[in-house]
Backbone as CSV, one residue per row, in Angstrom:
resi,resn,N_x,N_y,N_z,CA_x,CA_y,CA_z,C_x,C_y,C_z
1,MET,29.247,5.403,-26.221,28.302,4.794,-27.259,27.587,6.096,-27.786
2,ALA,27.699,6.198,-29.101,26.923,7.416,-29.712,25.484,7.247,-29.604
3,ARG,24.892,8.397,-29.489,23.341,8.503,-29.174,22.730,7.832,-30.384
4,GLY,23.178,7.890,-31.609,22.501,7.311,-32.781,22.535,5.772,-32.787
5,LYS,23.544,5.306,-32.069,23.757,3.788,-32.041,23.081,3.028,-30.878
6,ARG,22.020,3.657,-30.184,21.527,3.168,-28.994,20.143,2.353,-29.335
7,THR,20.062,1.851,-30.500,18.846,1.098,-30.908,18.567,-0.063,-29.918
8,THR,19.665,-0.834,-29.701,19.602,-1.955,-28.768,19.203,-1.439,-27.353
9,ILE,19.656,-0.414,-26.915,19.244,0.045,-25.590,17.773,0.259,-25.580
10,GLN,17.446,1.076,-26.634,16.023,1.540,-26.634,15.074,0.284,-26.741
11,GLN,15.380,-0.784,-27.508,14.574,-2.020,-27.566,14.599,-2.602,-26.233
12,ARG,15.659,-2.756,-25.480,15.663,-3.384,-24.248,14.940,-2.810,-23.025
13,THR,15.027,-1.370,-23.152,14.602,-0.595,-21.952,13.354,0.346,-22.267
14,GLY,13.174,0.543,-23.534,12.104,1.551,-23.851,12.645,2.948,-23.940
15,GLN,13.908,3.060,-23.687,14.604,4.516,-23.672,15.908,4.446,-24.238
16,LYS,16.407,5.559,-24.678,17.856,5.625,-25.241,18.854,5.942,-24.164
17,LEU,18.520,6.126,-22.937,19.271,6.501,-21.901,20.218,5.479,-21.289
18,LEU,21.401,5.796,-20.859,22.205,4.998,-20.066,22.432,5.614,-18.800
19,PRO,22.849,4.984,-17.755,23.321,3.539,-17.810,22.359,2.587,-17.677
20,MET,22.681,1.412,-18.027,21.928,0.162,-17.962,22.589,-1.104,-17.606
21,VAL,22.068,-1.863,-16.761,22.673,-3.187,-16.471,21.941,-4.341,-16.980
22,GLU,22.574,-5.138,-17.701,21.909,-6.349,-18.251,22.362,-7.485,-17.366
23,PHE,21.430,-8.250,-16.816,21.628,-9.452,-16.003,21.802,-10.669,-16.861
24,GLU,22.342,-11.707,-16.327,22.696,-12.911,-17.050,21.355,-13.581,-17.567
25,ASP,20.238,-13.347,-16.928,19.043,-13.964,-17.433,18.398,-13.093,-18.527
26,GLY,18.986,-11.956,-19.016,18.469,-11.163,-20.015,17.747,-9.978,-19.556
27,SER,17.250,-9.907,-18.297,16.507,-8.762,-17.799,17.451,-7.529,-17.685
28,VAL,16.981,-6.396,-17.701,17.656,-5.119,-17.628,17.261,-4.373,-16.530
29,TYR,18.119,-3.463,-15.962,17.754,-2.392,-14.990,18.281,-1.124,-15.460
30,ARG,17.510,-0.055,-15.513,17.873,1.266,-16.029,17.398,2.259,-15.035
31,ALA,18.265,3.090,-14.466,18.017,4.188,-13.511,18.952,5.251,-13.773
32,GLU,18.837,6.394,-13.061,19.777,7.390,-13.177,20.943,6.971,-12.389
33,SER,22.092,7.431,-12.755,23.445,6.936,-12.244,23.518,7.086,-10.590
34,ALA,23.077,7.992,-10.103,23.064,8.140,-8.626,22.094,7.068,-7.969
35,GLU,21.033,6.837,-8.440,20.210,5.886,-8.038,20.714,4.430,-8.122
36,MET,21.309,4.123,-9.224,21.942,2.825,-9.493,23.120,2.656,-8.589
37,ALA,23.969,3.708,-8.308,25.056,3.688,-7.492,24.592,3.344,-6.011
38,ALA,23.526,4.007,-5.657,23.056,3.868,-4.168,22.454,2.463,-4.016
39,ARG,21.808,2.014,-4.939,21.261,0.567,-4.941,22.331,-0.408,-4.889
40,THR,23.385,-0.247,-5.705,24.487,-1.189,-5.681,25.269,-1.091,-4.352
41,ARG,25.501,0.035,-3.904,26.215,0.179,-2.578,25.407,-0.470,-1.352
42,ALA,24.122,-0.301,-1.443,23.292,-1.002,-0.538,23.106,-2.596,-0.618
43,GLY,23.643,-3.110,-1.749,23.639,-4.500,-1.938,22.219,-4.919,-2.421
44,LYS,21.456,-4.039,-3.046,20.175,-4.346,-3.627,19.978,-4.377,-5.014
45,LEU,21.122,-4.378,-5.759,20.973,-4.462,-7.198,20.180,-5.531,-7.751
46,PHE,20.246,-6.678,-7.153,19.586,-7.948,-7.719,18.147,-8.095,-7.095
47,GLU,17.674,-7.168,-6.193,16.223,-7.393,-5.627,15.295,-6.870,-6.546
48,GLY,14.022,-7.556,-6.517,12.854,-7.110,-7.317,12.852,-7.028,-8.743
49,ARG,13.837,-7.740,-9.417,13.879,-7.856,-10.781,13.150,-8.923,-11.513
50,GLU,12.699,-10.023,-10.794,11.881,-11.128,-11.390,10.549,-10.571,-12.004
51,GLY,10.264,-10.926,-13.180,8.999,-10.584,-13.742,8.911,-9.097,-14.090
52,ASP,9.972,-8.320,-13.961,9.990,-6.995,-14.336,11.129,-6.650,-15.150
53,ALA,11.031,-6.414,-16.443,12.167,-6.276,-17.240,12.925,-4.978,-17.124
54,THR,12.429,-4.013,-16.368,13.076,-2.615,-16.349,12.922,-2.312,-14.873
55,VAL,13.144,-3.035,-13.995,12.977,-2.716,-12.497,13.311,-1.325,-12.283
């Protein structure tokens, strides 16, 4: 995705940075790649996201 076309990402997360995961309920998770990978491998991707749009 071109940096100039990241308006939607910025609206959802407050940042233009990727990666980002959008969950079925519309909430999003944005972190650095290594942190996201570690959280996913640990089976914790879905933890702590209720009530926080950008866990």
